[in-house]
Phi, psi and omega in degrees: 000145183276122185253013183296317179298322180287318176303315177295321173300308179297333169295319177297312180303319178296317181304322179289350185084015189254001189283126178255153185222147181273137173246139190257123174265125187278336183188154175235136181216095184066234177273015182246146173234155179252118177228127178058039173090354189234145179264136178236156167286128186267107174255018179238035186232149178258015179278077194295326184253002174075017189285336191297336180255007180250005189291149176284102187295333179292324178293326185290306177298324172292328171299312181293327180294322188281314192245354182087173183281298175277149180280330174083350183194171181286171183284336176283356171251253181250014181275356183276150177200180191297322178303322170301317177293322175296317178301311183288330178297313181296313178299312182300322175300316177294314184269351176072013178218177176287151183232146178221126182264138181243168177290328175197170178298319174305311180291326182288315173299317180293325182288311187294311181296320183287335177279332190268336177223162183217202187300329177269012183241177188220145180241140174236119183233147169297141186294340179256021182296160185291156180304329178291329181281321182297318182294325173301321178299306182303317181288338183286341184080358181284156171288135175223155178234137181252121183263152182304143189313120171075003189271099185281338178293315184298316176298322175298322177296318174300321182288319173301317183279326187254328186311311186302346184279347190233162188292296184244158174226139189234126170256135184230134175207168164266159171267314169252117184286136189288339183251340178255342183066010181266173193257139172282152178278077185292321184300324179284322180295319181298315177298324183289322180287329176288326180292326186246022175045056174250162168271133180253117174246120177239127184273105177265024191307319183267000181254326180303131183098313194255338186239152182087152185302323181250020178075020182267004170119179175299320180302316176296310179312319178265010179054046186239010185305318185281351183262358182248137193280321171231110172265119177258132175226162182232153175264351186279356181245260187292338176282348167073013174243236183200152180111183174204181183206159169235135172255120192211173170294155185296327177293326178286325174301312184298323180295312184293322181303332183264334196235341177280104188305321185284354167262322182292321190244042175222150177295141178290163175301143178300149183300321175298326175300309180298323180293321178296317175297324174302308179304306181306316181300319183289347178273342196306311191289352187265356194251031183286331176291318177302315184293321176293320178298317182298313179299315184294327180292316180297319176301312174301314184295315185295316169307307183296318185283341174292354181271353185272190184279346193250143172296135182244125183256175167094165180214036187211190178288000173257118176243097184277137178247113185268109175274322170114287183282144182297310179307306178306324177290317176299314178302316173301318176303308187297324178295307181304317173308313183298334179272351174102020174244128178270099187222110180266143176288138178256119183236173170306143005266011171299315175239167183292153178305146179081002184232033181300150191211172173253117177256103191269111180254125190257161180233145174298346177272357173276157176239171180296320179309313182297333190251357191295323184286326179294325182297319177306313180297326183267335175277331189270000000 
């Protein structure tokens, strides 16, 4: 096969300053990572509560001893087990509705969207939703429209004009947007989905664990859990494990078990991973102090960085600093790395062209003392 065309495309990516490379982390210790023999404060992680390093290894070893490491089959064959049942039961107890566990957030979004809507249907999605949601839109075969980020008036105009032409309608959003760190207007989205007979899917990947009284996400914080048709959460961020889940009505859970291809046709999660997720979910209600500290830290950092030359976005534990040009962003990343901060540049196509940024992801294990030097480097 001739690879010249791919090599040329890769060269163009490199020329634009958008080429990515894999870096190997040698060790982790709390909010720090060791890379090429040096320890850094890790600001490129979604382990918002530090749970990834706190799991009880004895419980994980026991799960592996009882059920093996690999599941060896999909959940619909012999891959399901008591730990899955316990995890879904615990989630159902917390949320008050049925829960269904998937292999990852990406697989959950692909499977759920493509199961809920098809060629006779329509999807309305925020312009800045995650790639997994975008791929779910495309895979479904449904007609879809992308409304300007957070613009509820534009969404309502689209619903008024387009909704009557289609059988089913689905509205898709994140609750905390992964690259801008801002919040969706969930209350208005609920109103619109009810007014226009639509299904509302909210991806709470970056809100689970860090928002709400019990850490159940922005929907809990706004008392809207029962008003959201499909709530997608992940175990791989604040919960420090791996995998994802959907909170839905019991009938929809049964439907997804039969129609979500990313659940039906994939090997189940390893038992120790499910055990880790179960342990983390049980910790959620006890972590209010960590959630409060994390939000206070983010607010202070955002205010301090706002004195500098770059726009600072968000209203969550994600603090994006928009540098703009790719090369300048890479240079700032390198300067921060030299000072002991592990912050990787976020460039197109992850974010729109001209909006390359440093995406500072905080952890409740950090303190203001950890971040003070970073502020000086970015602001001065």
